N, C-alpha and C positions, 0 to 999 in steps of 0.2 A: 756569841759566835767567835771563833778563833781569829778570823781575819776581818779587818774593817774594810767595808766597801765604800766607794765614793760614787757609785752609779745611781740610777733611778730607784732601785730597790732599797738601797741604804737611805735615800732621802724619804722614801715612803715610810720606812720604819721610824725615822725621827719625827715625822709629822703624821703618825698613823691615826690619831683622833680626827684630824682634819680630813684625812683620806676617807675614813668611815662616814663622817657626816656628808662629805661630798658624794659618796656612793649612794647613800640613802636619798639625797636630793635628786641625783640623776635617776634613781629608780622611780621616784615619785613623778618626775617629769616624763619619763618613758611610759609609765602606766597611764598617765593622763593623755599623752599625745598619741599613743598606739595601744588602745585598750584591747584590740583584737589579738595582740601578742601575748596576753595574759595566760591563756591555757598552755601555750607552748612553753612559756617561761616556767610554769609550775613543774613541768617535767624535768627542768634543769635543776630544781632545788636540791633533790637528793644527791645527784652526782657531785655538785659543787660543794655541798655541805660535807659529804663523805671525804672529799679531798682535803677540805679544811681540817677535819678532825684527824685525818691521817697525819698531817703535818704537825698538828697540836700534840698528838701522842709521840711523835718522833723527837720531841724536845727533851725528854727525860729517858735515860737508859732503863731497860727493864729491871736490872738488878737494883737500881736506886728506887724504882717504883715499889718493889717488894719490901725494901727496907723502910720506906716511908709509910707503908701500910701498918707497920708496927707502932706507929705514933698514935697510941690509943687515945691520948688526951685530945689531940687535935681532931681526930676522926669523930670522937664522941661529941665535941663541941659543934662540928659541922653537921652531924646528924640531928642534934638537939635544935640548933637554930633553924634548920630547914624543915624538919618534920614534926616539931613540937611548937616552936615559936611562930613560924610562918603560918601554919594552919589557924592558930589562935588569932593572929592579926587579920587574916583573910575572913575569919568568922565574924570579927567585929565589923568589917566593911560590908559583908555580904548582904545584910538586910537593907543597906542603903543603895545598892546597885540598881540600875534600870531593870524593870520587870521582864524584859525580853529574855527568853530562855537561851537563845543563841549567844547573846551578850554575856549572860551569866556563866554559861559553860566555857566560853572563850576565856573569861577572866580566871575561872578556876583552873583550866588547863595550864595556863601560862604562869600563874602565881604559885601554884602548888608544886611546881617542878623546878629544882635548882639548876642553874646554868652549868655547863661543862666545857664551854669553848672559850669565848672571849673574856669570861671572868678571869681566866688565867693571865691574859694580857693586861687587863686593867689593874688587877691586883698587883702584878709585878711593877707597873708604872708608879704605883703608890707605895712601893716598898713592902708589899705583902709577899708572903711565901708562895710564889707561883708553883714551885715544885711540890709542896704539900697539897695544894689544890689539885694538881694534875694527878697525883697519886690517889687522891680520894675519888677521882672521877668514876671508876668502875663501881665503887660502892654506892655513890650517889645515884648513878643510873639504875642499878638494880633495885635500890630502895624505892625510888620514885615509880618504877614500873610495877612493883608489888603493891605500893600503898595508894596509887592514884585511883584505882577502882573503888577502894573503900572510902576515900575522901569524897569522891563524886557521889557515892551512895549517901553519905552523911549530909552533904550539902543540898543535893538535888532530889533525893528520893530514888526508889528503885526503878521507876519508869524511865526516867531520863538516863540513869546510869546504864541501863540495859542497851541504850542506843550506842554507847561508846564501846565498841568491841575491842577486846584485848589484842586481836590479831594484828591490826595496823601498828600498834605500839611495839609489840614484840618484833615485828618485821623491821620497824625503824631502829630498834635497839640492835638487831643483828647486822643490818646493812650499814648503819651509821656509827656503831661503836665496835662491835666484835670484829668485823672485817677490817676496818682501818687500824685497829689496835694490833691485830695479828700481822698485818702488812708492815706496820711500823716496827714491830719487834723483829720481823724477818730482815728488814733493811738494816736495823741496828746490828744484827748478827753478821750480815755481809760486810758492813762498814768496819766492824772490828777485825775482820780477817783480810780484807782486800782494799787497796787504795782506791780502786774503781768504786767500790761500795761507799767509801767515805765521800768521794766526790759527788755521787748521786745523793747521798744524805744531805750534804751541804747545800746542793742545788735545791732539793726539796724544801729544806728549812727556810731558804731565802724567799719562798713563795707565800709565806704566812700572811703578810699584810695584803698582797694582791688577792689572795683567795678569800680572806675575810671581806674585803671590799666587794668582790664579785658576788659573794653570798648575799650580802646586804642588798646590793643592787637588784639581784634577781628576785629575792623575796619581796622587796617593796614593790617592784615593777609588776610582779604577777598578782599582787593583792589590791593595789590601788583601784583598778577597774571595778572591783566588787563593792566598793563603798556605796554607790547609788543612794537609795532612799534610807539606808541605814546609817548615814553619816552622823545624824544627830545623836543616835544611841551610842555610836562608837566614840564620838567626841565626849560624851558624858562620862566615859570611864577614865579619861585622861587625868582628872584630879585624883582619882583613886590610885592610879599608878604613881603619881607624884607623892602622894601621902605615904604610900607603901615604902618608897625609897627613903623618905625622911624617917619614918618609924624604925625601919630595919637598920639604919645606921646606928642608932642608939641601942636597939635590941641586940644587934650583933656584938657591940662593945660589951654589953652587960654579960652575955653568954661567955665571951672570951675571958672576962674577969673571973667569972665563976670557976672556969677551968684553969685559971692562972697561966695563960699562954703568954709567950713573949710577943714583942711588938709585931714582927713579921707574920706570925701565926694569927695574932689577933686581927690584924688588918685583913688577912685572907678570910677569916670567919665573917667579918663584916661584909666583904664583897660577896662571899658565897650566899649569905642570907638575903642580900639585896638583889643580886642578878638572877634572872630567871631563864628557863630553858626554852625560850620562844622559838629558836630555830629548829630544835630537835622535836618539839611537840607540834610544830606546824603540820607535818605530814598526818598526824593524828587528827588535827582540826580539819584538814582538807578531806579526810575520809568520812566526815560526818554527813548525814543526809542533806539534801539540797535546802530543806527548810531551816537548817542551822548553819548555812554557808557563811553567814556574817561572823561566825565564831573565829574563822581564820583571820579575818581583817582585825578583829579585836586582839588577837595574838600578835599580829604584826604591829599594831599600834603600840603595844607594850614595848616592842623593840625600839621604836622611834623615841619613845619617852626615856627608855632606859639608857640608850647610848648618850643622849644629852645629859642624863643624870650622872653617867660615868665620868663625864668631863668634870663635873663638880666634885664627884667622889675622889678622883685622882688628886685633886688639890686639897680637899677638906679632910679626908680620912687620916692622913698623916698628922693633922692637927688634933683630930678627935682621939687618935690613939698614938700619942707621942712615945718615943723610945723610953723615956724616963719612967712611964707608968707601968712598964711591963715587969712581970716576974718571969725569969728565964725558965723555960721548960726543962724538965729532967729527962 
């Protein structure tokens, strides 16, 4: 941002990882202390997530977004790591997962879909190319929307794949991606022409960390009351999520090397392969039949593990992918 702030928002930005962890802890306490509030909080997920993605899309001008989409080498690496390497890693884990169908479908939903929101923040903190990741967001969203039904069919068979209707996912894509992206571009156009528009844009951008914290708090608080008897099965997937983060760090680095990316782009690929789309696929998990309701909790559990993992990633990925190893992209 062009101006340095010294107020509470600036302090939140400097300590954003601690803020996110605190938000999740507050969400867990809220869910346990007031379980009756869960259904109401579920209705707040889409609005707060849509606002978060609007602010995310506002970070990069539309013209730069178009230019970044011409970076074929980076986009190819991002597609390969997310839709070739990740499914292979998930396939290796799948046979070891708990037998409960709801648990399995929750794991598939969250691990097969790449992240499009806070991956940009964490990648930037580690010196990764946040702008490239932001530019790749529409392509990653469309690709996962098209490929997810096929992946579910391959892993779970036609009977369970039929339960997952495409309607909720398409609706989530329109409400959470298309609308926020269009509004962000409209505000960018206004900001380019009018000082008032620039002030509104600056004010909106300053809400990034509070919105992310609010999203995490609402999501966790709404899902904790659903744990119940499924706590054992949900806890059983935690080691798989941890293993996924470890494996994808090295797999992402390998893919980046194959495509001869520079250090910022390589780190972005590592983060893209490791972080998953838990917040955006949660509405799809919530739309499953009641018999599969624990799938949503499995998705949220991945968020808890992943945010903790990102703390380690921010520190370790720059060591895993140092500047001197990179070959500059052409």
